[in-house]
C-alpha positions in Angstrom: -54.7 15.1 51.6 -51.0 14.6 51.7 -50.6 16.8 48.6 -52.6 19.6 50.3 -50.5 19.3 53.4 -47.2 19.4 51.6 -48.1 22.6 49.6 -49.4 24.4 52.8 -52.9 24.6 51.4 -54.6 24.5 54.8 -54.1 27.5 56.9 -54.5 27.8 60.6 -57.7 29.4 61.6 -59.7 28.3 58.5 -62.7 26.1 59.2 -62.5 22.6 57.8 -66.2 23.0 56.8 -65.3 25.5 54.2 -62.9 23.1 52.5 -65.2 20.1 52.9 -68.1 22.1 51.3 -65.9 23.4 48.5 -64.6 20.0 47.7 -68.1 18.5 47.7 -69.2 21.3 45.4 -66.4 20.7 43.0 -67.3 17.0 42.9 -70.9 17.7 42.2 -70.0 20.1 39.4 -68.1 17.3 37.7 -71.2 15.1 38.1 -73.3 17.9 36.6 -75.6 17.9 39.7 -78.1 20.8 40.0 -76.6 22.4 43.1 -75.2 25.9 43.7 -72.6 27.1 46.1 -75.3 29.1 47.9 -77.1 25.8 48.6 -74.1 24.7 50.7 -73.9 28.1 52.4 -77.6 27.8 53.4 -77.6 24.2 54.6 -74.3 24.3 56.5 -74.7 27.8 58.0 -71.5 29.1 56.4 -71.2 32.6 55.0 -71.2 32.7 51.3 -68.2 34.8 50.5 -65.6 32.8 52.6 -67.0 29.7 51.0 -66.7 31.2 47.5 -63.1 32.2 48.2 -62.3 28.8 49.4 -63.9 27.2 46.3 -62.0 29.5 43.9 -58.8 28.9 45.8 -59.2 25.1 45.7 -60.2 25.1 42.0 -57.1 27.2 41.1 -54.7 25.3 43.3 -55.6 21.9 42.0 -56.1 22.9 38.4 -59.8 22.4 38.1 -60.8 25.8 36.9 -60.5 25.0 33.2 -62.0 21.5 33.6 -65.1 22.3 35.6 -68.2 22.1 33.5 -70.7 25.0 33.6 -74.0 24.5 35.4 -76.7 23.8 32.9 -79.6 26.2 33.7 -82.2 23.8 32.5 -81.3 21.5 35.5 -82.5 24.3 37.8 -85.8 25.1 36.1 -87.7 22.2 37.9 -86.3 23.2 41.2 -87.3 26.8 41.0 -90.7 26.0 39.6 -91.3 23.8 42.6 -90.2 26.5 45.0 -92.6 29.0 43.4 -95.4 26.5 43.4 -95.8 26.6 39.6 -96.3 22.9 39.3 
């Protein structure tokens, strides 16, 4: 938090929920958990595009963009089959 304060990362008028959701999403990406950014948008009632901008800004600022693993689509198959009642 001190680093973020020193480099003027937090701007006045921005909601802390955006930063919290983006930070949690980055953490879950490193854990290879089957969550998408839109999941956070839906559950927290945050608009998707400001959340996506915050996520991109955080990943660039803290140098995570190259290190973040891609989401494996096979992790999401079970989830979407359950949503569509495919068993």
